[in-house]
Each structure stands twice: as C-alpha cells, then as structure tokens.
ZAFIVEX-6380 format. One record per atom (N, C-alpha, C): residue number from 0; atom name; x, y, z. Coordinates in nm, 3 decimals. Layout:
N
   lumvo   koltor         x         y         z
     NUM       CA         X         Y         Z
...
END
This chain:
53
   lumvo   koltor         x         y         z
       0        N     0.081    -0.113     0.002
       0       CA    -0.004     0.003     0.008
       0        C     0.088     0.122    -0.002
       1        N     0.024     0.239    -0.045
       1       CA     0.111     0.356    -0.066
       1        C     0.039     0.454     0.028
       2        N     0.116     0.549     0.074
       2       CA     0.089     0.655     0.168
       2        C     0.048     0.790     0.099
       3        N    -0.068     0.852     0.132
       3       CA    -0.120     0.969     0.079
       3        C    -0.167     1.063     0.188
       4        N    -0.157     1.193     0.158
       4       CA    -0.207     1.300     0.251
       4        C    -0.346     1.341     0.195
       5        N    -0.448     1.342     0.284
       5       CA    -0.583     1.401     0.224
       5        C    -0.574     1.543     0.230
       6        N    -0.596     1.598     0.113
       6       CA    -0.586     1.752     0.089
       6        C    -0.730     1.811     0.068
       7        N    -0.827     1.736     0.024
       7       CA    -0.950     1.786    -0.026
       7        C    -1.049     1.795     0.098
       8        N    -1.164     1.847     0.073
       8       CA    -1.259     1.867     0.181
       8        C    -1.331     1.746     0.222
       9        N    -1.329     1.639     0.117
       9       CA    -1.400     1.517     0.140
       9        C    -1.314     1.413     0.222
      10        N    -1.383     1.339     0.300
      10       CA    -1.298     1.230     0.366
      10        C    -1.263     1.131     0.272
      11        N    -1.145     1.058     0.305
      11       CA    -1.098     0.942     0.206
      11        C    -1.059     0.830     0.305
      12        N    -1.122     0.727     0.288
      12       CA    -1.104     0.610     0.370
      12        C    -1.118     0.647     0.528
      13        N    -1.206     0.735     0.553
      13       CA    -1.233     0.774     0.701
      13        C    -1.138     0.880     0.758
      14        N    -1.050     0.941     0.662
      14       CA    -0.953     1.031     0.705
      14        C    -0.985     1.164     0.666
      15        N    -0.962     1.270     0.747
      15       CA    -1.004     1.398     0.709
      15        C    -0.893     1.471     0.661
      16        N    -0.915     1.612     0.611
      16       CA    -0.798     1.687     0.547
      16        C    -0.680     1.698     0.651
      17        N    -0.560     1.677     0.598
      17       CA    -0.441     1.691     0.682
      17        C    -0.401     1.549     0.741
      18        N    -0.491     1.454     0.733
      18       CA    -0.443     1.324     0.781
      18        C    -0.388     1.238     0.675
      19        N    -0.306     1.144     0.715
      19       CA    -0.247     1.056     0.619
      19        C    -0.317     0.919     0.614
      20        N    -0.331     0.866     0.504
      20       CA    -0.406     0.745     0.468
      20        C    -0.319     0.645     0.376
      21        N    -0.329     0.514     0.416
      21       CA    -0.266     0.424     0.314
      21        C    -0.374     0.371     0.225
      22        N    -0.353     0.362     0.097
      22       CA    -0.443     0.318    -0.001
      22        C    -0.385     0.214    -0.086
      23        N    -0.469     0.108    -0.116
      23       CA    -0.438     0.000    -0.201
      23        C    -0.469     0.033    -0.338
      24        N    -0.367     0.033    -0.436
      24       CA    -0.398     0.074    -0.561
      24        C    -0.484    -0.030    -0.641
      25        N    -0.475    -0.151    -0.587
      25       CA    -0.553    -0.259    -0.645
      25        C    -0.708    -0.237    -0.618
      26        N    -0.744    -0.174    -0.523
      26       CA    -0.879    -0.151    -0.471
      26        C    -0.937    -0.001    -0.496
      27        N    -0.837     0.087    -0.506
      27       CA    -0.889     0.239    -0.502
      27        C    -0.819     0.286    -0.636
      28        N    -0.913     0.377    -0.704
      28       CA    -0.861     0.447    -0.815
      28        C    -0.784     0.570    -0.757
      29        N    -0.663     0.546    -0.738
      29       CA    -0.566     0.654    -0.688
      29        C    -0.551     0.779    -0.780
      30        N    -0.530     0.738    -0.914
      30       CA    -0.503     0.846    -1.002
      30        C    -0.639     0.943    -1.003
      31        N    -0.752     0.902    -0.999
      31       CA    -0.881     0.971    -0.994
      31        C    -0.882     1.063    -0.870
      32        N    -0.838     1.008    -0.762
      32       CA    -0.846     1.088    -0.636
      32        C    -0.738     1.208    -0.638
      33        N    -0.626     1.176    -0.693
      33       CA    -0.526     1.273    -0.714
      33        C    -0.568     1.381    -0.807
      34        N    -0.592     1.341    -0.917
      34       CA    -0.660     1.441    -1.014
      34        C    -0.761     1.533    -0.973
      35        N    -0.848     1.480    -0.889
      35       CA    -0.964     1.556    -0.840
      35        C    -0.925     1.631    -0.717
      36        N    -0.799     1.620    -0.668
      36       CA    -0.750     1.713    -0.560
      36        C    -0.794     1.660    -0.422
      37        N    -0.811     1.529    -0.419
      37       CA    -0.852     1.469    -0.288
      37        C    -0.736     1.430    -0.206
      38        N    -0.629     1.387    -0.275
      38       CA    -0.514     1.324    -0.197
      38        C    -0.387     1.372    -0.282
      39        N    -0.283     1.364    -0.216
      39       CA    -0.147     1.388    -0.272
      39        C    -0.035     1.285    -0.215
      40        N     0.050     1.230    -0.291
      40       CA     0.154     1.141    -0.240
      40        C     0.226     1.192    -0.136
      41        N     0.268     1.117    -0.034
      41       CA     0.348     1.170     0.082
      41        C     0.494     1.129     0.042
      42        N     0.578     1.231     0.031
      42       CA     0.720     1.209    -0.008
      42        C     0.806     1.194     0.124
      43        N     0.891     1.112     0.120
      43       CA     0.994     1.098     0.240
      43        C     1.064     1.218     0.270
      44        N     1.074     1.265     0.390
      44       CA     1.155     1.371     0.431
      44        C     1.299     1.336     0.411
      45        N     1.387     1.428     0.346
      45       CA     1.535     1.401     0.343
      45        C     1.582     1.406     0.480
      46        N     1.673     1.301     0.502
      46       CA     1.731     1.290     0.637
      46        C     1.849     1.388     0.645
      47        N     1.888     1.405     0.772
      47       CA     1.987     1.501     0.807
      47        C     2.123     1.433     0.769
      48        N     2.215     1.513     0.699
      48       CA     2.339     1.459     0.666
      48        C     2.438     1.485     0.776
      49        N     2.518     1.385     0.807
      49       CA     2.621     1.398     0.907
      49        C     2.719     1.518     0.872
      50        N     2.748     1.590     0.977
      50       CA     2.863     1.693     0.948
      50        C     2.985     1.646     0.925
      51        N     3.060     1.682     0.818
      51       CA     3.174     1.622     0.781
      51        C     3.296     1.711     0.863
      52        N     3.387     1.628     0.906
      52       CA     3.498     1.696     0.991
      52        C     3.613     1.737     0.902
END
C-alpha cells in the first residue's frame, strides 16, 4: 500500500483533510483521487546529513 495525505474537503477512507491514509491501488482508483484534488502522495523527508569533519 502507498501513503497519501488527504488535501481535499471530502474524507478518504475515513480520514479528514491533513491526515495521512494508506491506500491499495488494487482496490482504489488513486489516479482519480489525485487528479480530483482529494489526495497527494507523501514523500519521504530528506534525512539530516552528518557534518563532515
């Protein structure tokens, strides 16, 4: 499953705007939800690099 953030006014899989939801692309039309502005993919935050000496 892939992780998405709900960005629209409608709930998605019981989650409200600002919450994160995991959706199975085999069961959910992810592309339609993204295009309609309901969800956006969650990207990994870049990790902090160690300070070089």
